[in-house]
Residue frames relative to the residue before (quaternion, step in Angstrom):
aa qw qx qy qz dx dy dz
M 1.0000 0.0000 0.0000 0.0000 0.00 0.00 0.00
P 0.4890 -0.6602 0.4765 0.3130 3.57 -0.96 0.79
K 0.6041 -0.5968 0.4059 0.3379 3.52 -1.14 0.75
L 0.6422 0.5533 -0.3312 0.4144 3.61 1.02 -0.69
D 0.5140 0.6290 -0.4274 0.3968 3.62 1.22 -0.19
Y 0.7304 0.3999 -0.2215 0.5075 3.57 1.19 -0.52
A 0.4054 0.7239 -0.4737 0.2954 3.60 1.24 0.11
Y 0.4331 -0.7125 0.5031 0.2274 3.54 -0.94 0.98
S 0.0329 0.7405 -0.6708 -0.0234 3.53 -1.24 0.61
N 0.5854 -0.6075 0.4016 0.3564 3.57 -1.02 0.79
P 0.3647 -0.7251 0.5326 0.2401 3.61 -0.84 0.89
S 0.3301 -0.7398 0.5466 0.2121 3.57 -1.06 0.68
S 0.7894 -0.0269 0.0189 0.6130 3.56 1.19 -0.51
F 0.4003 -0.6860 0.5574 0.2419 3.53 -1.34 0.26
A 0.1645 -0.7779 0.5998 0.0901 3.56 -0.98 0.85
I 0.5688 -0.5940 0.4430 0.3568 3.56 -1.04 0.77
G 0.7513 0.3706 -0.2966 0.4586 3.54 -0.98 0.95
Q 0.5746 0.6118 -0.3800 0.3886 3.59 1.22 0.03
T 0.6396 0.4550 -0.3454 0.5144 3.61 1.25 -0.01
P 0.6389 -0.5822 0.3359 0.3742 3.60 -1.07 0.61
Y 0.8036 0.2833 -0.1392 0.5046 3.61 0.89 -0.87
G 0.3277 -0.7876 0.4712 0.2241 3.59 1.19 -0.39
T 0.2440 0.8208 -0.4890 0.1659 3.56 1.21 0.45
Y 0.8191 0.1895 -0.0660 0.5374 3.58 0.86 -0.95
D 0.2993 0.8171 -0.4637 0.1665 3.61 1.27 0.12
A 0.7152 0.4625 -0.2677 0.4504 3.61 0.92 -0.79
D 0.5746 0.6032 -0.3733 0.4082 3.61 1.22 -0.25
S 0.4301 -0.7381 0.4581 0.2457 3.60 -0.62 1.11
T 0.6155 0.5388 -0.3540 0.4534 3.62 1.06 -0.64
F 0.6391 0.5144 -0.3135 0.4782 3.57 1.00 -0.84
Q 0.6486 0.5297 -0.3197 0.4433 3.59 0.93 -0.86
D 0.6659 0.4794 -0.3010 0.4859 3.59 1.00 -0.77
D 0.6874 0.5018 -0.2825 0.4426 3.57 0.89 -0.96
I 0.6578 0.5388 -0.3340 0.4067 3.59 0.91 -0.85
V 0.6359 0.5140 -0.3352 0.4680 3.60 1.05 -0.67
S 0.6915 0.4670 -0.2918 0.4675 3.60 0.85 -0.90
V 0.6433 0.5068 -0.3284 0.4706 3.63 1.00 -0.73
T 0.6337 0.5309 -0.3313 0.4547 3.59 0.99 -0.78
K 0.6618 0.4903 -0.3030 0.4794 3.58 0.94 -0.86
W 0.6401 0.5253 -0.3225 0.4586 3.59 1.00 -0.83
C 0.6579 0.5111 -0.3098 0.4582 3.60 0.91 -0.92
A 0.6517 0.5147 -0.3159 0.4588 3.57 0.94 -0.87
Q 0.6528 0.5038 -0.3187 0.4675 3.58 0.97 -0.80
R 0.6510 0.5100 -0.3154 0.4654 3.59 1.01 -0.76
L 0.6769 0.4682 -0.2855 0.4910 3.59 1.18 -0.53
G 0.6782 -0.5308 0.2750 0.4274 3.60 1.28 0.01
F 0.4736 0.6570 -0.4581 0.3663 3.61 1.22 0.01
P 0.6374 -0.1400 -0.7577 -0.0044 1.82 -1.93 1.53
V 0.4360 0.6960 -0.4735 0.3182 3.63 1.21 0.04
L 0.7604 0.2606 -0.1407 0.5780 3.56 1.00 -0.87
Q 0.4128 -0.6693 0.5496 0.2821 3.56 -1.15 0.61
L 0.2156 -0.7790 0.5781 0.1114 3.56 -0.66 1.11
E 0.2030 -0.7696 0.5949 0.1120 3.54 -0.95 0.87
I 0.4950 0.5937 -0.4570 0.4401 3.51 0.68 1.20
P 0.3607 -0.7348 0.5217 0.2406 3.61 -0.75 0.92
S 0.6417 -0.5357 0.3832 0.3929 3.57 -1.19 0.52
G 0.5971 0.6034 -0.3516 0.3947 3.58 1.07 -0.70
S 0.6238 0.5305 -0.3450 0.4587 3.59 1.09 -0.60
I 0.6496 0.4825 -0.3124 0.4976 3.57 1.04 -0.75
Y 0.5985 0.5557 -0.3518 0.4575 3.61 1.07 -0.73
A 0.6569 0.5188 -0.3119 0.4496 3.59 0.92 -0.91
C 0.6610 0.4996 -0.3056 0.4690 3.59 0.96 -0.85
F 0.6556 0.5097 -0.3167 0.4584 3.58 0.98 -0.80
E 0.6404 0.5171 -0.3265 0.4646 3.59 0.95 -0.84
E 0.6664 0.4972 -0.2976 0.4692 3.58 0.95 -0.87
S 0.6707 0.5001 -0.3147 0.4484 3.60 0.92 -0.82
V 0.6206 0.5260 -0.3442 0.4687 3.61 1.04 -0.70
T 0.6673 0.4985 -0.2994 0.4655 3.57 0.92 -0.90
N 0.6691 0.4976 -0.3032 0.4612 3.60 0.91 -0.88
T 0.6499 0.5087 -0.3183 0.4665 3.58 0.97 -0.81
H 0.6520 0.5097 -0.3092 0.4685 3.57 0.96 -0.85
N 0.6669 0.4992 -0.3050 0.4616 3.59 0.92 -0.88
T 0.6521 0.5124 -0.3142 0.4621 3.58 0.99 -0.80
S 0.6821 0.4769 -0.3028 0.4642 3.59 0.86 -0.89
T 0.6243 0.5244 -0.3375 0.4705 3.60 1.07 -0.67
T 0.6483 0.5167 -0.3149 0.4621 3.59 0.96 -0.85
I 0.6555 0.4996 -0.3154 0.4704 3.59 0.91 -0.86
T 0.6460 0.5221 -0.3206 0.4552 3.59 0.93 -0.86
L 0.6742 0.4887 -0.2973 0.4671 3.57 0.94 -0.84
R 0.6716 0.5146 -0.3049 0.4373 3.59 0.98 -0.77
I 0.7126 0.4126 -0.2792 0.4939 3.59 1.06 -0.56
G 0.5816 -0.6597 0.3349 0.3381 3.56 1.28 0.20
C 0.5196 0.6531 -0.4161 0.3610 3.58 1.17 0.38
G 0.6982 0.5201 -0.2613 0.4167 3.57 1.20 -0.20
N 0.2010 0.8225 -0.5163 0.1288 3.59 0.99 0.66
N 0.7931 0.2610 -0.1302 0.5347 3.60 1.00 -0.75
M 0.3016 0.7791 -0.5023 0.2232 3.58 1.10 0.60
E 0.2756 -0.7314 0.6001 0.1700 3.53 -1.09 0.80
K 0.5576 -0.5845 0.4577 0.3715 3.55 -1.20 0.48
R 0.2293 -0.7846 0.5655 0.1098 3.58 -0.79 1.07
T 0.1206 -0.8012 0.5833 0.0581 3.53 -0.96 0.89
E 0.5950 0.5535 -0.3781 0.4435 3.60 1.24 -0.05
Y 0.6784 -0.4744 0.3770 0.4153 3.54 -1.32 0.28
P 0.3249 -0.7756 0.5029 0.2000 3.61 -0.56 1.08
V 0.2426 -0.7476 0.6027 0.1377 3.55 -0.82 1.01
L 0.1160 -0.8312 0.5432 0.0217 3.56 -0.46 1.21
């Protein structure tokens, strides 16, 4: 495969199904945040001065995983300090 197949370009929008697990794909807040976080990450890596050879989908996967890990960690801490006796299982994108 040619190297340019993996060249990064700024995403203009997010479409459902572009993350590996699709946990938060239908959430509009997640859709807005994932585009801005992807652009921010690319800029921190040197884009547009440097050519990045990473597709947006790889950054999407990292963002989805980080949201899930952060949510799981905060839930665990809440339960350990005894504040989560009546917590319901959350399936929406957690706003932290």
